[in-house]
KETIDO-841128 format. One record per atom (N, C-alpha, C, CB): atom name; residue in one letter; x, y, z. Coordinates in steps of 0.2 Angstrom, whole numbers, plus 2048, in hexadecimal, padded with zeros to 3 digits. Last residue first. Glycine has a CB too. Example, Ala and Ser with C-alpha at 12.3 -4.5 7.8 and 13.67 -1.06 7.14 Angstrom:
BEGIN
R  atom  res   xx   yy   zz
R     N    S  840  7F5  823
R    CA    S  844  7FB  824
R     C    S  840  800  827
R    CB    S  846  7FD  81D
R     N    A  842  7E4  827
R    CA    A  83E  7EA  827
R     C    A  842  7F0  827
R    CB    A  839  7EA  82D
***
This chain:
BEGIN
R  atom  res   xx   yy   zz
R     N    W  82F  8C6  7D3
R    CA    W  832  8C0  7D4
R     C    W  839  8C0  7D0
R    CB    W  82E  8BA  7D2
R     N    I  82A  8D4  7CF
R    CA    I  82C  8D2  7D6
R     C    I  830  8CC  7D7
R    CB    I  825  8D0  7DA
R     N    N  829  8D6  7C2
R    CA    N  82B  8DB  7C6
R     C    N  82D  8D9  7CD
R    CB    N  826  8E0  7C6
R     N    T  825  8CA  7BB
R    CA    T  82A  8CE  7B8
R     C    T  82D  8D3  7BD
R    CB    T  827  8D1  7B2
R     N    P  81B  8C4  7C4
R    CA    P  820  8C0  7C1
R     C    P  826  8C4  7BE
R    CB    P  81E  8BB  7BC
R     N    G  812  8CF  7C8
R    CA    G  817  8CC  7CC
R     C    G  81C  8C8  7C9
R    CB    G  813  8C7  7D0
R     N    Y  809  8D5  7BF
R    CA    Y  80F  8D9  7C0
R     C    Y  814  8D5  7C4
R    CB    Y  80E  8DF  7C4
R     N    K  7FE  8CC  7BC
R    CA    K  800  8D2  7B7
R     C    K  807  8D5  7B8
R    CB    K  7FB  8D7  7B8
R     N    I  7FE  8C4  7C7
R    CA    I  7FF  8C1  7C0
R     C    I  801  8C6  7BB
R    CB    I  7F8  8BD  7BE
R     N    Y  7FB  8CE  7D1
R    CA    Y  802  8CA  7D1
R     C    Y  803  8C7  7CA
R    CB    Y  802  8C4  7D6
R     N    G  7EF  8D3  7CE
R    CA    G  7F5  8D7  7CE
R     C    G  7FB  8D3  7CE
R    CB    G  7F5  8DC  7D4
R     N    L  7E6  8C8  7D0
R    CA    L  7E6  8CC  7CA
R     C    L  7ED  8D0  7C9
R    CB    L  7E0  8D0  7C9
R     N    G  7E9  8C4  7DD
R    CA    G  7EA  8C0  7D8
R     C    G  7EB  8C3  7D1
R    CB    G  7E5  8BB  7D8
R     N    M  7E5  8D0  7E4
R    CA    M  7EC  8CE  7E5
R     C    M  7EE  8C9  7DF
R    CB    M  7EE  8CA  7EB
R     N    M  7D8  8D0  7E2
R    CA    M  7DC  8D5  7DF
R     C    M  7E3  8D3  7DF
R    CB    M  7DB  8DC  7E3
R     N    A  7D4  8C4  7E9
R    CA    A  7D3  8C5  7E1
R     C    A  7D7  8CA  7DE
R    CB    A  7CB  8C6  7E0
R     N    G  7D8  8C8  7F6
R    CA    G  7DB  8C2  7F3
R     C    G  7DA  8C2  7EB
R    CB    G  7D7  8BC  7F5
R     N    T  7CF  8D3  7F8
R    CA    T  7D6  8D4  7F8
R     C    T  7DA  8CE  7F5
R    CB    T  7D8  8D4  7FF
R     N    L  7C2  8CC  7F7
R    CA    L  7C4  8D1  7F2
R     C    L  7CC  8D3  7F2
R    CB    L  7C0  8D8  7F3
R     N    H  7C3  8C4  802
R    CA    H  7C2  8C1  7FC
R     C    H  7C4  8C6  7F6
R    CB    H  7BB  8C0  7FB
R     N    A  7C5  8CD  80D
R    CA    A  7CA  8C8  80B
R     C    A  7C9  8C5  804
R    CB    A  7CA  8C2  810
R     N    F  7B9  8D3  80C
R    CA    F  7BF  8D7  80B
R     C    F  7C5  8D3  80A
R    CB    F  7C0  8DB  812
R     N    H  7B0  8C9  80F
R    CA    H  7B0  8CC  808
R     C    H  7B6  8D0  807
R    CB    H  7AA  8D0  807
R     N    D  7AE  8BC  817
R    CA    D  7B3  8C2  818
R     C    D  7B4  8C5  811
R    CB    D  7B9  8BF  81B
R     N    F  79C  8B8  819
R    CA    F  7A3  8B7  817
R     C    F  7A7  8BD  818
R    CB    F  7A3  8B5  80F
R     N    T  791  8BD  820
R    CA    T  793  8B5  820
R     C    T  79A  8B4  81E
R    CB    T  78E  8B2  81B
R     N    R  78E  8CA  821
R    CA    R  793  8C8  826
R     C    R  794  8C0  825
R    CB    R  791  8C9  82D
R     N    W  78B  8D8  817
R    CA    W  78A  8D1  818
R     C    W  78F  8CF  81D
R    CB    W  789  8CD  812
R     N    R  78A  8E6  814
R    CA    R  78C  8E4  81B
R     C    R  78A  8DD  81C
R    CB    R  78A  8E8  820
R     N    L  789  8EB  808
R    CA    L  782  8EA  80C
R     C    L  784  8E7  813
R    CB    L  77E  8E5  808
R     N    L  796  8ED  804
R    CA    L  791  8F3  804
R     C    L  78B  8F2  808
R    CB    L  78F  8F5  7FD
R     N    I  79B  8E0  805
R    CA    I  79E  8E5  809
R     C    I  799  8EB  80A
R    CB    I  7A4  8E8  806
R     N    G  792  8D9  7FC
R    CA    G  793  8D7  803
R     C    G  796  8DC  807
R    CB    G  797  8D1  804
R     N    A  796  8E0  7F0
R    CA    A  78F  8E1  7F3
R     C    A  78F  8DF  7FA
R    CB    A  78A  8DC  7EF
R     N    L  7A3  8DA  7EF
R    CA    L  7A2  8E2  7F0
R     C    L  79B  8E3  7F3
R    CB    L  7A3  8E5  7E9
R     N    D  79F  8CD  7ED
R    CA    D  7A3  8CF  7F3
R     C    D  7A2  8D6  7F4
R    CB    D  7AA  8CD  7F3
R     N    L  799  8CE  7E1
R    CA    L  795  8CB  7E7
R     C    L  798  8CD  7ED
R    CB    L  794  8C4  7E7
R     N    G  7A3  8D2  7D9
R    CA    G  79D  8D6  7DA
R     C    G  799  8D4  7E0
R    CB    G  799  8D6  7D4
R     N    M  7AB  8C6  7DA
R    CA    M  7AE  8CD  7DD
R     C    M  7A8  8D2  7DE
R    CB    M  7B3  8D0  7D8
R     N    L  7A3  8BE  7D2
R    CA    L  7A4  8BC  7D9
R     C    L  7A7  8C3  7DD
R    CB    L  7AA  8B7  7DA
R     N    A  7A3  8C4  7C6
R    CA    A  79D  8C3  7C9
R     C    A  79E  8C2  7D1
R    CB    A  799  8BD  7C6
R     N    P  7B1  8C4  7C2
R    CA    P  7AD  8CA  7C4
R     C    P  7A7  8CA  7C7
R    CB    P  7AC  8CE  7BD
R     N    L  7B2  8B5  7C1
R    CA    L  7B5  8B9  7C6
R     C    L  7B2  8C0  7C8
R    CB    L  7BC  8BA  7C4
R     N    A  7A9  8B1  7B7
R    CA    A  7A8  8AF  7BD
R     C    A  7AB  8B3  7C3
R    CB    A  7A9  8A8  7BF
R     N    Y  7B0  8B5  7AB
R    CA    Y  7A9  8B8  7AD
R     C    Y  7A7  8B7  7B4
R    CB    Y  7A4  8B6  7A8
R     N    G  7BB  8AE  7AB
R    CA    G  7BC  8B5  7AA
R     C    G  7B5  8B9  7AB
R    CB    G  7BE  8B6  7A3
R     N    I  7B6  8A1  7AC
R    CA    I  7B9  8A4  7B2
R     C    I  7BA  8AB  7B1
R    CB    I  7C0  8A1  7B4
R     N    K  7A7  89D  7A4
R    CA    K  7AE  89F  7A3
R     C    K  7B0  8A3  7A9
R    CB    K  7AE  8A4  79D
R     N    I  79D  890  7AB
R    CA    I  79E  897  7AA
R     C    I  7A5  899  7A9
R    CB    I  79B  89B  7B1
R     N    P  792  882  7A9
R    CA    P  799  885  7A9
R     C    P  799  88C  7A8
R    CB    P  79D  881  7A3
R     N    L  786  87B  7B2
R    CA    L  787  881  7AE
R     C    L  78E  883  7AE
R    CB    L  782  886  7B0
R     N    F  784  870  7BA
R    CA    F  783  86F  7B3
R     C    F  784  875  7AF
R    CB    F  77C  86C  7B2
R     N    P  786  875  7C7
R    CA    P  78B  871  7C4
R     C    P  78A  86F  7BD
R    CB    P  78C  86A  7C8
R     N    L  782  880  7D0
R    CA    L  77F  87F  7C9
R     C    L  785  87B  7C5
R    CB    L  77E  886  7C6
R     N    F  787  881  7DC
R    CA    F  780  87F  7DC
R     C    F  77D  87F  7D5
R    CB    F  77D  885  7E0
R     N    V  795  883  7D8
R    CA    V  793  87D  7DD
R     C    V  78C  87C  7DC
R    CB    V  795  87E  7E4
R     N    V  798  887  7C8
R    CA    V  796  889  7CE
R     C    V  793  883  7D2
R    CB    V  790  88F  7CD
R     N    Y  7A7  883  7BF
R    CA    Y  7A0  881  7C0
R     C    Y  79E  884  7C7
R    CB    Y  79F  87A  7C0
R     N    V  7B0  88B  7B1
R    CA    V  7AF  889  7B8
R     C    V  7A8  887  7B9
R    CB    V  7B2  88E  7BD
R     N    S  7BB  88B  7A3
R    CA    S  7B4  88A  7A6
R     C    S  7B5  888  7AD
R    CB    S  7B0  885  7A2
R     N    A  7C6  897  79C
R    CA    A  7C5  891  7A0
R     C    A  7BE  891  7A3
R    CB    A  7CB  890  7A5
R     N    D  7C8  8A4  797
R    CA    D  7C3  8A0  794
R     C    D  7C2  899  797
R    CB    D  7C5  89F  78D
R     N    P  7D3  8A9  79E
R    CA    P  7CD  8AC  79F
R     C    P  7C7  8A8  79C
R    CB    P  7CD  8B3  79C
R     N    Y  7E0  8A5  7A5
R    CA    Y  7DC  8A0  7A1
R     C    Y  7D5  8A3  7A1
R    CB    Y  7DC  899  7A3
R     N    L  7E6  8AF  7AC
R    CA    L  7EA  8AA  7A8
R     C    L  7E6  8A7  7A3
R    CB    L  7EE  8A5  7AC
R     N    M  7DC  8B5  7B3
R    CA    M  7E1  8B9  7AF
R     C    M  7E5  8B5  7AA
R    CB    M  7E6  8BD  7B4
R     N    A  7D7  8AA  7BA
R    CA    A  7D2  8AE  7B5
R     C    A  7D7  8B3  7B1
R    CB    A  7CD  8B3  7B9
R     N    T  7E1  8A6  7C2
R    CA    T  7DF  8A2  7BD
R     C    T  7DB  8A6  7B7
R    CB    T  7DB  89C  7BF
R     N    A  7E1  8B1  7CB
R    CA    A  7E7  8B0  7C7
R     C    A  7E5  8AC  7C1
R    CB    A  7EC  8AD  7CB
R     N    S  7D5  8AF  7D1
R    CA    S  7D5  8B5  7CC
R     C    S  7DC  8B5  7C8
R    CB    S  7D6  8BC  7D0
R     N    L  7D7  8A3  7D7
R    CA    L  7D2  8A4  7D3
R     C    L  7D3  8AA  7CE
R    CB    L  7CB  8A5  7D6
R     N    C  7E2  8A7  7E0
R    CA    C  7E3  8A2  7DB
R     C    C  7DD  8A2  7D5
R    CB    C  7E3  89B  7DE
R     N    G  7DB  8B0  7E8
R    CA    G  7E1  8B2  7E4
R     C    G  7E2  8AD  7DE
R    CB    G  7E7  8B3  7E9
R     N    Y  7D1  8A8  7EE
R    CA    Y  7CF  8AE  7E9
R     C    Y  7D5  8B0  7E5
R    CB    Y  7CC  8B4  7ED
R     N    I  7DA  8A1  7F6
R    CA    I  7D6  89E  7F0
R     C    I  7D4  8A3  7EB
R    CB    I  7D0  89A  7F3
R     N    A  7DE  8AB  7FF
R    CA    A  7E3  8A8  7FA
R     C    A  7E0  8A4  7F4
R    CB    A  7E7  8A3  7FE
R     N    G  7D2  8AE  805
R    CA    G  7D5  8B3  801
R     C    G  7DB  8B0  7FD
R    CB    G  7D9  8B7  807
R     N    S  7CE  8A1  80A
R    CA    S  7CA  8A4  804
R     C    S  7CE  8A9  801
R    CB    S  7C3  8A7  807
R     N    A  7D2  899  814
R    CA    A  7D6  89A  80E
R     C    A  7D3  89E  809
R    CB    A  7D9  893  80C
R     N    G  7CE  89E  825
R    CA    G  7CC  89B  81E
R     C    G  7D1  89D  819
R    CB    G  7C5  89D  81C
R     N    L  7C6  8AA  830
R    CA    L  7CB  8A5  82F
R     C    L  7C9  8A2  828
R    CB    L  7CA  89F  834
R     N    S  7C4  8B8  83B
R    CA    S  7C3  8B5  835
R     C    S  7C8  8AF  834
R    CB    S  7C5  8BA  82F
R     N    P  7B9  8C1  847
R    CA    P  7BF  8BD  845
R     C    P  7BE  8BA  83F
R    CB    P  7C0  8B8  84B
R     N    L  7B2  8D1  845
R    CA    L  7B1  8CA  845
R     C    L  7B8  8C7  843
R    CB    L  7AC  8C8  83F
R     N    V  7AC  8DF  84C
R    CA    V  7B2  8DC  849
R     C    V  7B2  8D5  84A
R    CB    V  7B9  8DF  84D
R     N    P  79C  8E6  847
R    CA    P  7A0  8E2  84C
R     C    P  7A7  8E0  848
R    CB    P  79D  8DD  84F
R     N    R  79A  8F6  840
R    CA    R  799  8EF  840
R     C    R  79E  8EB  844
R    CB    R  79A  8EC  838
R     N    V  79D  903  842
R    CA    V  797  902  83F
R     C    V  795  8FA  83E
R    CB    V  797  905  838
R     N    R  7A9  903  849
R    CA    R  7A4  908  84C
R     C    R  79D  906  848
R    CB    R  7A5  90F  84B
R     N    R  7B2  8FC  841
R    CA    R  7AF  8F9  847
R     C    R  7A9  8FD  84B
R    CB    R  7B4  8F7  84C
R     N    M  7B8  8FE  836
R    CA    M  7B1  8FE  836
R     C    M  7AE  8FC  83C
R    CB    M  7AF  8FA  830
R     N    S  7C6  8FC  839
R    CA    S  7C4  903  837
R     C    S  7BC  904  836
R    CB    S  7C6  905  830
R     N    L  7C6  8EE  83B
R    CA    L  7C7  8F3  841
R     C    L  7C5  8FA  83F
R    CB    L  7CF  8F4  842
R     N    G  7C4  8E9  82E
R    CA    G  7C0  8E7  834
R     C    G  7C0  8EC  83A
R    CB    G  7C2  8E1  836
R     N    F  7CE  8EF  827
R    CA    F  7C7  8F1  826
R     C    F  7C3  8EF  82B
R    CB    F  7C5  8EF  81F
R     N    V  7D9  8E8  82C
R    CA    V  7D9  8EF  82C
R     C    V  7D2  8F2  82C
R    CB    V  7DD  8F2  827
R     N    H  7D5  8DA  82A
R    CA    H  7D7  8DD  831
R     C    H  7D6  8E4  831
R    CB    H  7DE  8DB  833
R     N    S  7D4  8D9  81D
R    CA    S  7CE  8D8  821
R     C    S  7CF  8DB  828
R    CB    S  7CD  8D1  821
R     N    V  7E2  8DB  81A
R    CA    V  7DD  8E0  818
R     C    V  7D6  8E0  81C
R    CB    V  7DC  8E0  810
R     N    A  7E7  8D0  820
R    CA    A  7E9  8D6  822
R     C    A  7E4  8DC  820
R    CB    A  7F0  8D8  81F
R     N    S  7E1  8C5  818
R    CA    S  7E0  8C6  820
R     C    S  7E2  8CD  822
R    CB    S  7E4  8C1  823
R     N    A  7E7  8C8  80C
R    CA    A  7E0  8C8  80D
R     C    A  7DE  8C9  814
R    CB    A  7DD  8C2  80A
R     N    A  7F4  8C6  80F
R    CA    A  7F2  8CD  80D
R     C    A  7EA  8CE  80E
R    CB    A  7F4  8CF  806
R     N    M  7F5  8B9  811
R    CA    M  7F6  8BD  817
R     C    M  7F4  8C4  815
R    CB    M  7FD  8BD  818
R     N    G  7F1  8B4  804
R    CA    G  7ED  8B2  80A
R     C    G  7EE  8B7  810
R    CB    G  7EF  8AB  80C
R     N    T  7FC  8B9  7FD
R    CA    T  7F5  8BB  7FB
R     C    T  7F0  8B9  801
R    CB    T  7F2  8B7  7F5
R     N    T  807  8B3  802
R    CA    T  806  8BA  802
R     C    T  7FF  8BC  801
R    CB    T  80B  8BD  7FD
R     N    L  804  8A5  800
R    CA    L  805  8A8  807
R     C    L  804  8AF  807
R    CB    L  80B  8A6  809
R     N    Y  804  8A5  7F1
R    CA    Y  7FE  8A3  7F5
R     C    Y  7FE  8A6  7FC
R    CB    Y  7FE  89B  7F5
R     N    F  810  8AB  7EE
R    CA    F  80A  8AE  7EB
R     C    F  804  8AC  7F0
R    CB    F  809  8AC  7E4
R     N    A  819  8A1  7F3
R    CA    A  819  8A8  7F5
R     C    A  813  8AC  7F4
R    CB    A  81F  8AC  7F2
R     N    L  814  896  7EC
R    CA    L  814  896  7F3
R     C    L  814  89D  7F6
R    CB    L  819  892  7F6
R     N    F  818  89A  7DF
R    CA    F  811  899  7E0
R     C    F  810  899  7E8
R    CB    F  80F  892  7DE
R     N    Q  826  89B  7DF
R    CA    Q  822  8A1  7DE
R     C    Q  81B  8A0  7E0
R    CB    Q  823  8A4  7D7
R     N    E  829  88E  7E1
R    CA    E  82B  893  7E6
R     C    E  827  899  7E6
R    CB    E  832  894  7E5
R     N    R  823  887  7D6
R    CA    R  821  885  7DD
R     C    R  823  88B  7E2
R    CB    R  825  87F  7DF
R     N    G  81C  891  7C8
R    CA    G  821  88D  7CB
R     C    G  820  88C  7D3
R    CB    G  828  88F  7CA
R     N    L  812  898  7C1
R    CA    L  817  89C  7C5
R     C    L  81D  897  7C8
R    CB    L  813  89E  7CB
R     N    Y  80B  88F  7BA
R    CA    Y  80D  895  7B7
R     C    Y  813  898  7BB
R    CB    Y  807  89A  7B6
R     N    D  808  885  7C3
R    CA    D  80B  883  7BD
R     C    D  80E  889  7B9
R    CB    D  806  87F  7B8
R     N    H  800  88C  7CC
R    CA    H  807  889  7CE
R     C    H  80B  888  7C8
R    CB    H  806  883  7D2
R     N    V  7F5  88F  7C5
R    CA    V  7F9  894  7C7
R     C    V  800  892  7C9
R    CB    V  7F6  898  7CD
R     N    L  7F0  881  7C4
R    CA    L  7F1  885  7BE
R     C    L  7F6  88B  7C0
R    CB    L  7EB  888  7BB
R     N    G  7EF  87E  7D2
R    CA    G  7F4  87A  7CD
R     C    G  7F5  87E  7C7
R    CB    G  7F1  874  7CC
R     N    G  7E4  885  7D6
R    CA    G  7EB  886  7D9
R     C    G  7F0  883  7D4
R    CB    G  7EB  883  7E0
R     N    F  7D8  881  7D2
R    CA    F  7DB  887  7CF
R     C    F  7E2  888  7D1
R    CB    F  7D7  88D  7D1
R     N    S  7D4  875  7D8
R    CA    S  7D2  877  7D1
R     C    S  7D6  87C  7CE
R    CB    S  7CA  879  7D1
R     N    W  7D9  876  7E5
R    CA    W  7DB  870  7E0
R     C    W  7D9  872  7D9
R    CB    W  7D7  869  7E2
R     N    L  7D2  881  7E9
R    CA    L  7D9  881  7E9
R     C    L  7DC  87B  7E4
R    CB    L  7DC  880  7F0
R     N    A  7C4  87C  7E9
R    CA    A  7C6  882  7E4
R     C    A  7CE  882  7E4
R    CB    A  7C4  888  7E7
R     N    M  7C5  872  7F2
R    CA    M  7C3  870  7EC
R     C    M  7C5  876  7E7
R    CB    M  7BC  86F  7EB
R     N    M  7C8  87A  7FD
R    CA    M  7CD  875  7FB
R     C    M  7CC  873  7F4
R    CB    M  7CD  86F  800
R     N    N  7BC  882  7FF
R    CA    N  7C3  885  7FD
R     C    N  7C8  880  7FB
R    CB    N  7C6  888  804
R     N    L  7B3  878  801
R    CA    L  7B2  87C  7FB
R     C    L  7B9  880  7F9
R    CB    L  7AD  882  7FC
R     N    G  7B7  872  80D
R    CA    G  7B6  86E  807
R     C    G  7B6  873  801
R    CB    G  7B0  86A  807
R     N    F  7B7  87D  816
R    CA    F  7BD  879  815
R     C    F  7BD  875  80E
R    CB    F  7BF  873  81A
R     N    H  7AA  880  816
R    CA    H  7AF  885  815
R     C    H  7B5  882  813
R    CB    H  7B0  889  81B
R     N    W  7A4  874  81A
R    CA    W  7A2  877  813
R     C    W  7A7  87C  811
R    CB    W  79B  87A  814
R     N    F  7A9  871  827
R    CA    F  7AB  86D  821
R     C    F  7AA  870  81B
R    CB    F  7A8  866  822
R     N    E  7B1  87E  831
R    CA    E  7AB  87B  82E
R     C    E  7AC  877  828
R    CB    E  7A5  880  82D
R     N    Q  7BD  884  833
R    CA    Q  7B9  881  839
R     C    Q  7B4  87D  836
R    CB    Q  7B7  886  83E
R     N    H  7CD  886  82D
R    CA    H  7C5  885  82B
R     C    H  7C2  881  831
R    CB    H  7C4  882  824
R     N    S  7DC  88D  829
R    CA    S  7D7  88B  82E
R     C    S  7D0  88B  82C
R    CB    S  7D8  88F  834
R     N    F  7E6  893  823
R    CA    F  7E6  88C  822
R     C    F  7E1  889  827
R    CB    F  7ED  889  824
R     N    C  7E6  8A0  826
R    CA    C  7E5  89F  81F
R     C    C  7E5  897  81E
R    CB    C  7EA  8A2  81B
R     N    S  7E9  8A1  833
R    CA    S  7E2  8A1  832
R     C    S  7E0  89F  82A
R    CB    S  7DE  8A8  833
R     N    T  7F7  8A3  833
R    CA    T  7F4  89C  835
R     C    T  7ED  89C  833
R    CB    T  7F5  89B  83C
R     N    L  7F9  8B1  82F
R    CA    L  7FB  8AB  82B
R     C    L  7F7  8A5  82C
R    CB    L  802  8AA  82C
R     N    L  7F3  8B8  838
R    CA    L  7F2  8BA  832
R     C    L  7F4  8B5  82D
R    CB    L  7F6  8C1  830
R     N    T  7F7  8B2  844
R    CA    T  7F1  8B0  841
R     C    T  7EF  8B3  83B
R    CB    T  7EB  8B1  846
R     N    I  802  8BA  848
R    CA    I  803  8B3  845
R     C    I  7FD  8B0  841
R    CB    I  806  8AE  84A
R     N    S  7FE  8C5  84F
R    CA    S  7FF  8C6  848
R     C    S  800  8BF  844
R    CB    S  805  8CA  846
R     N    R  7F2  8CA  85B
R    CA    R  7F7  8C5  859
R     C    R  7F8  8C5  851
R    CB    R  7F4  8BE  85A
R     N    G  7E9  8D3  860
R    CA    G  7F0  8D5  861
R     C    G  7F5  8CF  85E
R    CB    G  7F2  8D6  868
R     N    S  7DB  8D1  860
R    CA    S  7DF  8CC  864
R     C    S  7E6  8CF  865
R    CB    S  7DF  8C5  861
R     N    L  7D3  8D7  857
R    CA    L  7D4  8DA  85E
R     C    L  7D8  8D6  862
R    CB    L  7CD  8DA  861
R     N    P  7D3  8D0  84B
R    CA    P  7D6  8D6  84B
R     C    P  7D7  8D9  852
R    CB    P  7D2  8DB  847
R     N    D  7D6  8BF  84B
R    CA    D  7D1  8C4  84F
R     C    D  7D5  8CB  84F
R    CB    D  7CF  8C2  856
R     N    H  7D7  8B1  842
R    CA    H  7DA  8B8  843
R     C    H  7D4  8BC  846
R    CB    H  7DC  8BA  83C
R     N    V  7DA  8A1  849
R    CA    V  7D5  8A6  847
R     C    V  7D8  8AD  847
R    CB    V  7CE  8A5  84B
R     N    F  7E4  899  84E
R    CA    F  7E2  898  847
R     C    F  7DB  89C  845
R    CB    F  7E0  890  846
R     N    Y  7E6  89C  85B
R    CA    Y  7EC  89C  857
R     C    Y  7EA  89B  84F
R    CB    Y  7F1  897  859
R     N    R  7DA  89C  863
R    CA    R  7DF  8A1  864
R     C    R  7E4  8A2  85F
R    CB    R  7E3  89F  86B
R     N    R  7D3  892  85E
R    CA    R  7D0  898  85D
R     C    R  7D5  89E  85F
R    CB    R  7CA  899  862
R     N    M  7DB  887  861
R    CA    M  7DA  889  85A
R     C    M  7D7  890  859
R    CB    M  7D5  884  857
R     N    F  7DB  887  86F
R    CA    F  7E1  888  86B
R     C    F  7E0  88B  864
R    CB    F  7E6  882  86C
R     N    P  7CD  884  870
R    CA    P  7D0  88A  873
R     C    P  7D6  88C  870
R    CB    P  7D1  88A  87B
R     N    R  7CD  877  869
R    CA    R  7CA  87D  867
R     C    R  7CC  883  86A
R    CB    R  7C2  87C  868
R     N    L  7D2  86B  86E
R    CA    L  7D7  86F  86B
R     C    L  7D3  876  869
R    CB    L  7D9  86C  865
R     N    I  7C7  864  874
R    CA    I  7CC  866  878
R     C    I  7D1  86B  875
R    CB    I  7D0  861  87B
R     N    P  7C0  860  868
R    CA    P  7BD  865  86D
R     C    P  7C3  868  871
R    CB    P  7B8  863  871
R     N    I  7C5  85F  858
R    CA    I  7C7  85C  85F
R     C    I  7C5  861  864
R    CB    I  7CE  85A  85F
R     N    Q  7C3  865  84C
R    CA    Q  7BE  861  84E
R     C    Q  7BF  85D  855
R    CB    Q  7BD  85B  849
R     N    W  7CE  86D  84A
R    CA    W  7C8  870  84C
R     C    W  7C3  86B  84E
R    CB    W  7C6  874  846
R     N    A  7D7  863  845
R    CA    A  7D8  865  84B
R     C    A  7D2  869  84E
R    CB    A  7DE  86A  84C
R     N    A  7D2  862  838
R    CA    A  7D1  85C  83C
R     C    A  7D2  85E  844
R    CB    A  7D6  856  83B
R     N    F  7D6  86E  833
R    CA    F  7CF  86D  833
R     C    F  7CE  867  838
R    CB    F  7CC  86B  82C
R     N    V  7E4  86B  833
R    CA    V  7E1  871  837
R     C    V  7DA  870  838
R    CB    V  7E3  878  834
R     N    V  7E5  861  82A
R    CA    V  7E7  860  831
R     C    V  7E4  865  835
R    CB    V  7EF  860  831
R     N    T  7E0  868  81E
R    CA    T  7DD  862  821
R     C    T  7DE  860  828
R    CB    T  7DE  85C  81D
R     N    N  7EA  871  81C
R    CA    N  7E3  873  81E
R     C    N  7DF  86E  821
R    CB    N  7E0  876  817
R     N    I  7F4  868  819
R    CA    I  7F5  86C  81F
R     C    I  7EE  86F  821
R    CB    I  7FA  872  81D
R     N    A  7EF  862  80D
R    CA    A  7F0  85E  813
R     C    A  7F1  862  819
R    CB    A  7F7  85A  812
R     N    I  7EF  86D  804
R    CA    I  7E8  86A  807
R     C    I  7E9  866  80D
R    CB    I  7E5  866  801
R     N    I  7FD  86F  803
R    CA    I  7F9  874  806
R     C    I  7F2  871  808
R    CB    I  7F8  87A  801
R     N    A  7FF  862  7FC
R    CA    A  802  864  803
R     C    A  7FF  869  807
R    CB    A  80A  866  802
R     N    A  7F8  864  7F1
R    CA    A  7F6  85E  7F5
R     C    A  7F9  860  7FC
R    CB    A  7F9  858  7F3
R     N    I  7FF  86E  7EB
R    CA    I  7F9  86F  7ED
R     C    I  7F6  86A  7F2
R    CB    I  7F4  86F  7E6
R     N    T  80C  867  7E9
R    CA    T  80B  86D  7ED
R     C    T  804  86E  7EF
R    CB    T  80E  873  7E9
R     N    K  808  85C  7E0
R    CA    K  80B  85B  7E7
R     C    K  80A  861  7EB
R    CB    K  812  859  7E6
R     N    E  803  863  7D5
R    CA    E  7FE  85F  7D9
R     C    E  801  85E  7E0
R    CB    E  7FD  859  7D5
R     N    S  80F  869  7D1
R    CA    S  80A  86D  7D3
R     C    S  805  869  7D7
R    CB    S  806  871  7CD
R     N    E  817  85E  7CD
R    CA    E  819  862  7D2
R     C    E  813  866  7D5
R    CB    E  81F  867  7D0
R     N    K  80C  850  7C9
R    CA    K  80F  856  7C7
R     C    K  812  85A  7CD
R    CB    K  80B  85B  7C2
R     N    W  80D  83F  7CF
R    CA    W  80A  846  7CF
R     C    W  80E  84B  7CC
R    CB    W  807  848  7D6
R     N    S  814  834  7D1
R    CA    S  811  835  7CA
R     C    S  80E  83C  7C9
R    CB    S  80C  82F  7C8
R     N    E  817  833  7DE
R    CA    E  81C  835  7D9
R     C    E  81A  836  7D2
R    CB    E  821  82F  7D9
R     N    W  80B  82F  7E3
R    CA    W  80D  836  7E5
R     C    W  813  838  7E0
R    CB    W  810  836  7EC
R     N    K  80A  822  7DE
R    CA    K  805  827  7DC
R     C    K  807  82E  7DD
R    CB    K  7FE  826  7E0
R     N    Q  815  81D  7E5
R    CA    Q  815  81D  7DE
R     C    Q  810  822  7DB
R    CB    Q  814  816  7DB
R     N    Y  810  81E  7F2
R    CA    Y  816  821  7F0
R     C    Y  816  822  7E9
R    CB    Y  81C  81D  7F3
R     N    V  805  816  7F2
R    CA    V  804  81D  7F3
R     C    V  80A  821  7F1
R    CB    V  803  81E  7FB
R     N    I  80B  80A  7EF
R    CA    I  806  80C  7EA
R     C    I  805  814  7EB
R    CB    I  7FF  809  7EB
R     N    M  813  808  7FA
R    CA    M  816  809  7F3
R     C    M  811  80C  7EE
R    CB    M  819  802  7F0
R     N    Y  80A  806  804
R    CA    Y  80E  80C  804
R     C    Y  811  80D  7FD
R    CB    Y  814  80B  809
R     N    A  804  7FA  800
R    CA    A  800  800  800
R     C    A  804  806  800
R    CB    A  7FB  800  806
***
């Protein structure tokens, strides 16, 4: 059995191995959330609370999902889009892009959360959505005619070049209407980071 797993692993592309490793980290963190005795630790070190004074959670929260639907959707999206971006950037640059995008999304959410605390409560945040949005928007820049499928409309393919503006529009509406189910600031930041990096990053940064 070990040899079968090893041979399967060795047959994967470099991008598949990298994405699988990121998913594995997220899986371990998700599993830790399911152990009641660990939850105080998880809330302290794997949720970013702008009022806590902790900075490490800007990073650790990007690998943290408490609910299965959140974990499942993000990991499915990462597997779908992350490899395409990885193949374009290479492993080292992709990892730098992924981590930077996730942390930037957390940081912008942090700043706007504090700046708006007089009109809305400051909510803790967690999840890989900022980094995932970065991968999604990067894919839209690289392959705008690629088709994606909406979870609730699996029979209806949509070009990613159209899907991304629609998603960003929903997040903008979420900010203006003060929806609180998702971290819309993080989503938009991730998307903008992805668009900006693909346009300028490979030639001007890396």
